[in-house]
N, C-alpha and C positions, 0 to 999 in steps of 0.2 A: 432509346432504351426504355422498354417498357417495365413499369414497375408491376409485381403481381399483385393480383387483388387489389386494385386500385378504386376505392369507391369515388364516384364521379364527384368532382368539384373538392375533394379532399385536398388538402396541404401536403406537399413531398416531404419525406424523412430520407434523410442518409441514414442507414443502419451499419455500423461500422463495430459491431460485436457481436459474437455468437448468442444466440436466444433459445429458450426451450419452446416448445410447441406453444405452450399457453401464453406466454408472453407476445411470442410472435404473431398469435391469433388477435391478440387485443391490441397491438399496434396495427396490425392490417385493417382492423374493424374500424381506426380514425384516419388512416393515411396512406398515402400512396408510398408504399415503401420501396427503396432502392437498397437491396440487400446486398452488400459487399461479399460477404462469403459465399452467399448462395449464386453469385454471378459466375464466380471463377475467374474472373478476369484480373490483370494486375491492376494496382490501386489508381494509377495515371489513368488507365484507360477508363476504368469504371468511372472516375470523376469526370473525365471529360464527355463521357456518354450523358450522364446524367445533368450537366450542366448545359447539355443541347437540347434538353428538352424544352417543349414549348411553356411549360410551366415548371421552372427547374425547381428543385427542393431549397428550401430557405434555412432549415434546421438539420441537425446532424447529432445522431447520437453515439458516442464512443466510449471505449472501454478504457479506463484508468490504468496505466503503465503498459498498455498493450503496443503492438507493433505499429499502429497508424498514430502519425503525429499531427495534432493540429498547429500546423506552422504556417508561413508565408504562402509556400509552394500548394498547400493544400488549400489556403483561402484564394491564391490567384486562380486555381483550377475548378473553384466553384465561387464564383463572384456573386451569386445570389444569396450566398451563406449569412445569416443573421443570428443565429442561434447555436450553442454547442451545450448538449447535456452530456455531462461524463458520469462514470460510475462511482468515481472515488472521492474522496475527500482532497487529496493530493491532487495537484493540477499541473505537475511538471512537464507534461505530454501537451499542454495547450500554449501556443504564445499570447500570452495576455495583452501584452503591449500591441501586439498586433491586431489583437481582437478591438481593443479600444479603439486605433487608429480606424479600424474599418466599420465601427458600428457594430460589431458582433458582441450579443451577450452571451454569457457562460454561467452555467448551473452546475454545482457539485452534488455530492453527496450529503453535503453538511455534517451532522453528528449522527447519522444512522447508523455508521458501523463503529462507532466508539466503544461500546460495551463489548462487542464481539472481540475487537483488537486487544482491549485491556486483558479482558479474559485469556486470551491467546497467549498475549506477552508473559503474564504470570505462569500459564502452563508452560510454557517454554524454559522459563527460569528453573521451575521446579523440576522438569525433566532433565533439564543440565545438571543440575546441584545433586539430584538423587538419581542420577543415571538410568533413568527409567527406561530409555529407548535400548541403553546397552544391555541392561539388566534381562529385558525383554528376549533379546537375542540369545542372551546366554541362557536362559530356560529353555527355548524352543530348541536350540541346538543340543540339548541334551547334556549340557556339561555339569549341572546342578550335582547330580547324584557322583559324579567321578571327582570333581574339583572342590565340592564345597560351597559354603555360603559365597556370594559373591562381595567383590570387596568393597570396603566401606565407602558412603557417599558422603555429601555435606547437606545440613539443614539450610532451608530458608530463613527460620526466624532468626530474629537478630541481625541478619545481615545488613551493611550500609549498602544500599543502593541508589545509584544516581541515576536520573533520567534526564537524557537530552530532549527537551521539547515537552513543556509542560500545557500543551492545548488541551483540547476536550479529552484526549486519549490518554494523554501523560498524567492530567489530573485523575481519572478513573483508575489508571494503572498505581498511582501514588496511593490513593485510597483503599486499594486491596492490598498492597502491601502492608500499610497500617495494622491491617487485622492480623498478619503473620508477624507483628512486632519488630518490623524492620525499621532503620532509620532511614529516612529519605531524605534525599537533597536533589537539586537540579541545576541545570543551564538552559536559559533560553537566550531570546534577542535582550530582553530587560527583565530586572525583577518583578513578579507579579504581586499585584496588592492584595492584602489578606490571605496570603498562602503562609500556612505555618513550616512550610518547609525551608531549609538552609538553601540560599543561592549561592551558584558559583559562576565567575563571569567568563569562565571559558571551560571547555570540555576537558582540558589537560587537567586544570584544576581539579574539576568534578571526579576525575577518574583516580586521581592519587589518594582521595578520600573515601573511595567507593571499595566493596568486594564486588559488585556488580554493576553494569552499565545497561541500561535499557534504553534504545535509540527508538524515538517516538516524534520524530520533527519531521517538518517539510523537506523535500528536497530543493535547493536553490543554490546560488552561488557560494552563498556563506556557509552551507550546511555539506555541500559535496565532498565527501571522504573526511567529513568532521573526525571520525574515528580512524585515524591513521597510525604509523609507528609510534609517534610521541605520547598519544593518547593511550594506546594499548601497552605500552612500557610502563607508564604511571599506573595504569591499574594493576598490573604486576603479576606473578605467576600464579596466585590463587584465585584471579579474575575471570568473571565470564561476561560476555557479552550477548546480548540477545537485540534483535533488530525486527522490528514490526514496520519500520517506516518504508523506505526505499534502499536497492541495492547499494545504490550510488552513495548513500550517506556513510559507507564503510568502506574503506580500502580493501579491496577483497584479497590482495595478493599478500599485503602486510598482515592480514588477518590469517590467512594460512600459514605464512612463515613464522607468526608468535606462536599459533598452535602447535606447528611441526617442533618448534625449538622449545617449548614449554614455558614461553615467555607470558603466556596466558593459560588458563585451566579449560576452558570448553566455550562454546558458544552455542545459543539458538537462534536459527535465521529462518525468516519466513520469506525473506525477499532477497535477491541477488541481482549483481550488475549486468548480467547477460540471459535474465530470463528467457526461455524457461531451461536453459543451460546451466547446469551446476559443475563448476569444478571438480575433477574427479578426486582431487586432495580431501575436499571437504565431504564427500560422500564415503570416503575409506576411514574417516575418523571416527573412534566409538566416543569421544567426548563431544561430539558435535550433534544437535538434533536438527534435522532439516523437515521443512513443511513447504508446501509448494504455493506461496503467495496466497494462502488460504485463512487467514487470521480476519479477514474481512466477512467470510462467508461461512453463514449457517442458514437453515431452511428460514428461520424467522426473519433474518435481516435480508435476505433475498426477496422475500417476498415484500417486505416493506420498500425495499430498493425499487422496486418493478412501480409500485403505486406512486412512489416519489418521482420519477423519471416521467411517466406519464403525465403527471399533475403538473411537472417543469414544462412540458411539452403542451400542454393544455393552455396553461397560463400565457405562454409565449403568442402560440396561434390566435389566442383570444384577446391580446393586447393588454393582460395583465402583468404585474410585477411577477417575477420568477419566485418560487417558492425558498429555493436553497441558492440565490445568487453568489457567485464568486466576486470579490471586488476586484475592479481593474485598475491598474495603474493611471 
């Protein structure tokens, strides 16, 4: 399997994400790039062909939350793999224990997206409470002259907002909410030292004391569907859920039922359980604001991410420590 535009003697790179022309050129100037999406081949055949090269690739660049999982089958297919660089801070798509056993190092996006995700989370919360998207549709449909002013919405200022996951993103969300005069509390694996916000030992207790819940935690066995029926019912009929973490952190069917039955007031969702497929029930609700897993992406953060990914690859191939290593179990 010949990699396109491979400089002589350059290391091989499995490219398992779509890239723009500028980033693609930057990668091809440094590496022999084996491009999955350009190949048009099924993943298993693509990996087998790359592994059969005389000098097989030792690194892979993958997209967070994408269709490609770096699991045991993936690593079995490419036994030469020694480094995985992923575009996200979350690494639920990478078998970290398997990487540790095989001597594969992993680099993530670190905190490069934290500011953008925090901004987006607050934007979604405002959009739901103030019914921004629904009001926009109301005006565009020409209903204002005939039906008068749009129904009253709810303000963000002074709301009790609970954050699930007070890592780098959750902390920045909390700081932004403080500026709105919100009463911030949180739930995480353990209380954070020197944090001025009230800690709750579980998501149910947090929801019961909140007007809105913002989900900003990693996805793992402990947090999968952490927001389910019990938590939604504790939040109550005036409550709002915002999810900028992973779709699997929220029980999507229970969320739909709670919205349909009026057991919560609304939701702002950037992530979904079966992306890019979004349940039609959510698409049809005026009290739900939807975005296409885009909280992490701005022009600025995307440019920074490109530099970081190349920096991690260059560090690996030169035998230096990764810039943003992910701790392995």
